[in-house]
N, C-alpha and C positions, 0 to 999 in steps of 0.2 A: 711488280717490275714493269716499268713503262717504256723501256728502251728496246730498240731493235738490236740484232746481232752486230750490225755495222757500228752502231753507237758504242757498244761495249768494246769492240775492237779498237776504236779510236781512243777510248779512255784507258784501256789496258796498255796500249802502245805508248801513250803519253806518260803515264805513271812509271812504267818500266824504263822508258828512255831518260826521264829526268833523274830517277834514282841512279841509273848507270852513270850519267854525266857527273852527278854530284860526287859519287864515290871515285870516279876516275881522276877528277881534279883534286881530290883530297890526298892523293899519294904524297905530295910534297909538303904537307902540313906537319912539321915535326917539332915546332917550338911554339910557345905561347904568344909571341908577338905576331907570328903569321896567323895563328888561330884567331886572335882578337882583332887585329887591324890589317891583316893581309900584307904586312911589311910596307904599307903605304906605297904600293907600286902599281895601283890601278890606272889605266888609261881613260880617255874620255868616254868611250863607248861603255865600258864596264861601270863607270861612275854614273852615267845617265841611267843605265839599266838598274843599278843598285838603288838610286833615288826613287825611280818609278816603282820598282818591285817592293821595296821596303815600305814606301808611303802609300801604296795602293793595295787594297784587299777587298775581297768580294762583299764583306759586310758593308763597306761604303756604298758599293753599287746597290746592294739590297736596301740599305737605309734611305739613300737618296731616291730610289725608285718608289719605295713605299711612301715617303713624304710627298713625292710628286703625285702619287695615286690619289691621295686625299687632299693635297694642297695645291696641286698644279706646279707651274714652273718655279714658284718660289722655293720649292723643295731643294733646288740646286744649292741653296746657301748653306746646307748642312756640310757641304764640302767646299763650295766657293768662298766660304769665309776665309780660306787660306789664300785667295787670289791676291789680296793686298799685301800679303807677306812675301810673295814670290820674288819681287825685286830686291828684297832685303837679303835673300839667299846669295845674291851676287856680291853683296858687301860682307856678309858674315862668313862665307866660306874661307877667305884668307885668315880670318880671326881664329877659327877652329884649327886650321892647318898650322898656323904659326905658333899656337900654344904647344904643339908637339907633345900631346898627352894621349893616353890610351882611352880614358873615359872622362865624361864631364865631371864626375865626382873628384877626379884628380885636380881639376881646376878649383872646385870649391874647397878642397883640402888646403891648397896653397893660398887661396884668397881669404878664406874665413876660418880655417882650422879643421882639425880632424873630426871633431864632434859634429860639425855642420855637414861635413862630407859623408859621415856614416848615416846621418839622418836622411840626406838626399839619396843615398844608396838604397836604404830601406824603402823610401817613398817610390823610387824607380822600380824596384823589384815588384812592388804591388802594381805599379802602373803597367809594366811590361806583361805581367800575368793577366791583368785586366784586358789589355789590348789583344793578347793571344786569345783570350776567351771570347772577345767580341768577334775576332776574325773567324774562329772555329764555329761559333754559334751562327753567324751570318751565312757562312758557307754550308753548314750542315742543314739549316732550314731550307735553303734554296735548292741544293742538290737533292734533298729528300723530296721536295715538291716536284722535281723533274723526273726522278728515277723511281720513286716509290720505296726506296730503301729506308730503313730506320736511321734517324739522325746519328745515333751513337756509332753505328757501323761506319758512317762517312767520316765522323770525327776521328775515330781510331785509325782509319786507313791513311788519311792525309797526315795525321800527327806522326804515325810510325815512319812514313817516308821522309818527311823533312827532318825528323829527329835522327834518323840513321845517317843521312849525308851531312847534316849539320854538326852532329857530334864528331864525325870523322874529319870534316874539312873546315869547320868554323866559318869565318867570314869569307874565305876564299871560295868555298863551295857555295855559300849563299849568294855571293856576288855573281859568280859565273852562271849559276842556274837562273838568276834573275834576268840575265841577258836573254835567255830563251823565253822565260816566262813573261817578260815584258811584251813580247809579240802577242801572246795569248791574252794579256790584259787589254790591249787595244781591240782585239777581236771580241772579247767579252762586252766591251762598251758599245759597239755599233752593230753587232751581228743581227740583232732582232729587228732593227728599224726597217731595212728594205723589205722584209717579209710582212711586218705588221702594218706599215703605213698604207699600202694599197687596200688592205682589208677594211680600213676605216674611211676610205675615200680620199686619202691624201690629207694635206693640211687643211684644205677646205672642209673635209669631212670632220676633222677634229674640232674645228671652230663651230661647226653645226651641232655636233653631239654634246659639247661641253659648255658650261656657263662661262661668261667672260672672265670670271674670277680665276679660272684655271690658268689664264695667260698673263696674270699680273706678276711683276718681279718681286713685290713685297706683299706679305699678308696672305694672298692666295685664298683658295676655297676654304682651307681649314683655319686661317687666321693665326697660325702659330709662329709665323716668321714675319713679324712686322718690321718696319725699317729700324726701329729702336733695338729690337732683339738682334737683328743682323749686325748693326753697328757694334753692339757689345760683344757679340761672338767674334767679330773681326778683331776688336781691340784685345780681347782675351787671347785669341790665337796668336797675335803678333807678340804680345808679352811672353806668352808661354812657350812659343816655338823653340826658343833657345834652351829651355829646360828639358825638352824631350830627350830621354836617355840615349836614343839611337842616333842623335844628330852628330855626335863626335865621329862615329863610324861612317855615316853617310857623307859628311862634309869634309873630313880630314884624311881620308885614306887614299886620295889621289897622289900620283907621283909628283905633280906640280900644283901650285896654287890655281893655275889656269884650268887644269883638269878638274879640280874641286869645284870651281865656279861653274864651269860648263855642266858638270854632272848634276849638282844640286839644283841649279836653276832650270835647266832644260828638261831634266827628268820630271820635275814637278809641273813644268809648263805642259808637257804631254798629258799629265794627269788632269789638268784643268780642262783640256779639250775632251778627255774621256768622260768627264762629269756631265757634259752636255748630252752625251749618248744615254747615260743612266737616267737623266731627268726625262728625256723624251720617251724612253721605254716605259717609265712609270705612268706618264700621261696617256700613252697608247693603251696601257693595261686598263686604265680607268674606263675606256670605251669598250674594249674587247671583253673584259671580265668584270662588269659592274657589280656592286652590291657587297663587296667584302667589308667586314666590320673593321673599325679602326685598329683593333688588336690584331687583325689578320693582314694588315697592309704590307707587311714585310714579306709575305708569301707571294705578292703580286709578280715579282720579277721571275721567279721560278715557274709560276703558272703560265705566264705569257710566253715563256720559252717553249714550254711543252705544247702550247696551243698552236704556235705559228711556224716553228722550225721543222724542216723535213728530217727524215732519218739520216744519220751521219753528222749533220750539223748540230743536232741535239747533243750528241756525244762530244763534239768539238766544244760546244758551249759549257758542258759539264766539266770537261778537262780544263777549260779556261778559268772557271770558278775555282777549281782545285789549285790551279797554278797560282792564283793570287794569294790564297791562304798559305801555301807552302813558301812562296817568295817572302812574304811578310814574317811569318812565324819563325822561319829559320834565322832571319836576321835578328829578330827580337830575342830569340833564344841565345844567340851568341853575345848580344849586348848585355843581357842579364848575367851571363856567365862571366863576362869581363868585369862587370861591376862588383859581383860577389867576390871573385878571386882577387882582383887588384885592390879593392877598397875595404874589404872586410877580412877575408881569409889570410891574405899575405901579410898585411900590417898588424892584425890583431890576434890571429890564431897561430900561424906558422910562418914567421918572418924569415927563416934562414934555410929554406928548402931549395932544391935545385929546380931548374926550369921544367924538367919532365914531370915533376910532382905537381907544379901549378897547372900544367897542361891537362893532367888527369883530373884535377879538381874542377877546372873549367868545363871539361866534358861532362862530369857528373852533375855540375850545377845546371847545365843545359837541359838535362833530362828532368830535373826537379822543377824548373820553371815551367816546362811544358805541362807537367802534372798540375801545377798551380793554375795554369790557364784553363784546364778542364774544369776545375772547381769554380772559377769565375764564370765560365760559360754556363754552368748549370744553375747559377744563382742570379744572374743579371735579368732584369725585367724585359728589356728590349735592346736592340742594337742602337737605335737613335738615343734612347735615354742614357745608355752607357757612354756614347760618344759625347753628348753634351756634358755629362759629368766629368769626363777626362779633360775636356777643353776648359772647364770652369776651375779645376783645381791646379792646373799647371802654372798659372800666374803666381801662385803662392811662392814658387821658387824662381820663376822667370824674372821677377823684379830684381832679385839679388844678382842674377847673372848680368843683366843689362847694366845696372849701376856699377857692378864689379869691374866691367871692362872700360867704363867711361870715367869713373870718379875714383882716384887713388885714395881719397880720405875715407871711403866706405870701409867699415870694419865688421867684425863678427857680431858685435852687440846690435848694430843696426840690422844685420842680416837675420838674426834670430827674432828680433822684435817684429820685423817686417813679415816674416813667414808665419809666425805664430799668431800675430794679431790679424793678418788678412784671413787666415783659416778660421779663426774664431768668429770674426765678423761675418764671413760668408755663411757659415752653417747656422749661426745664431739668427741672422736676418731671415734665412730660408725657413728656419723653424717657426718663425712668426708669420708665415704665410706670404712673405714677399716673393715676387717672381725671381726666377734664376737670373734674369738680365740685371735687375736692380741690385740683387745680392752680389753679382760679379762686379758691377761698377763700384759699389761701396768697398768691396774687398781690394780692388785695384788702388783706389785712393788711399786707403789705410796702409797698404803695402808700401807705396812710394813715400808717404809721410813717415812711416815707421823707420825705414832704412836711413833716411836723412837725419831724423831726430836722434836715433840711436847711435849713429856714427859720430855725431858731435858730442854725445854724452860719454862715450867710451874712448879709450886711448887708440891711436892709430895702429895699424898692423905693422909687423916687422918690416923694415925697409928692404932687407935682403929678399924676402918673399915677394914684395911688390916689384922689385927689379926683375924677378923671375917671370912675373906676369907681363908688366908693361914693357920691359926690355925686350922680351921675346916677341911681343906683338909688333915691335918696330923693325924686326929683322926678317926679310923675305926668305922663303924656302930656297935653298941653294947658297945662301950666305951665312951658313952656320958658324963660320970662323969669327963672325962679328957678335955672336951671342954673349951676353954679359955673364959673368960668373955669379951664381946666386945659390942660396941654400933653400931647400924646401922642407917644410915641417914633416 
């Protein structure tokens, strides 16, 4: 046990408070629509907090700080790869909101048919379990380094808390608690710097203690983030961002299109600023605790916290780390429950049940996806490796979403050819020893070629379903009386 009584008081007060808040706001969640999408009634502040809380978790801080520990400031690209996608959130938010759907799988069902939607749902259930595992693993490693507690006890504690209020209140509880936890996320990002920087002699001391390679934007001391690798990560991120399963909830649950735009864009902009703090923390750790092996670099964040922060603030930092994983995992849990209930259970297993039944199924699915997250956490090699893996496989589906909202001629044949061919090419090329960046580039090219070629080979999709997609995209929120009548499969 490495914490003082004051630190423990801060941690217990935070955990108890966030659990009480989550249960309190859960009282009004009595139907599946409110559980899954919050009745699409969120204002700007909640939307900003939801985007920040869902998209930011402690494993990202741990991974970026670890990469900066060995590679210098270039480590920032493990999260700044999304900086070029941020302006697109302003454009895409009305697209998701105008679709007026519960999950992204609903879009794929209308656009490319039920089989493709089921495939996407299964893919996303794996992805959400993987992301929960990444978040749980990153938090457990870091909090264990700070407190001395075993990793399993930390994982069980945070999972129990976010599962209790997430199962009770769904997206409403996740979004409201994100508002509080967003403040802790910002604290997490910058709290170490004012205490660590004087210890190394300020920025002048950093430059004196570290080689010039630590201050390069690309490549850095480790050489793992060359300009080419960063460009491919950025392209993969831009193509894959629309296929992330939680984006329908993050981007479309605002009361107005303006709320959705403000929330998605500004929430993620705050995260871009926080990433600077994570990177600088890792570089400071390289001076304060030198000599960590490459395999130990993800422990650097927790070690520097314990080294430089005074009693009380160590507890605050620990609570901040737990805040990020609970904010993220509660949202992922609800997104997975929505996908399973709305796109597998309701249409394929029990199509004629009442809403109360589907609400119960959603809550049960929430627990199961958290258990799957624990399995992923136990089997992944490292936080950074799992992050790169998820960024690389998302474009398999992202290509079909982008083309699907731009080109009416795109059909299910093209979608299947694109997804299957890009996945085969990616893993086959990597199996022959080609780098992840080149494999991703080859996969992207094959994906775009595949959907265009396949769409010309197969018959066009049903015009009624295309009116459901493109007709709805032309009608702003608030003008629902102008919506075209259309059938969905």
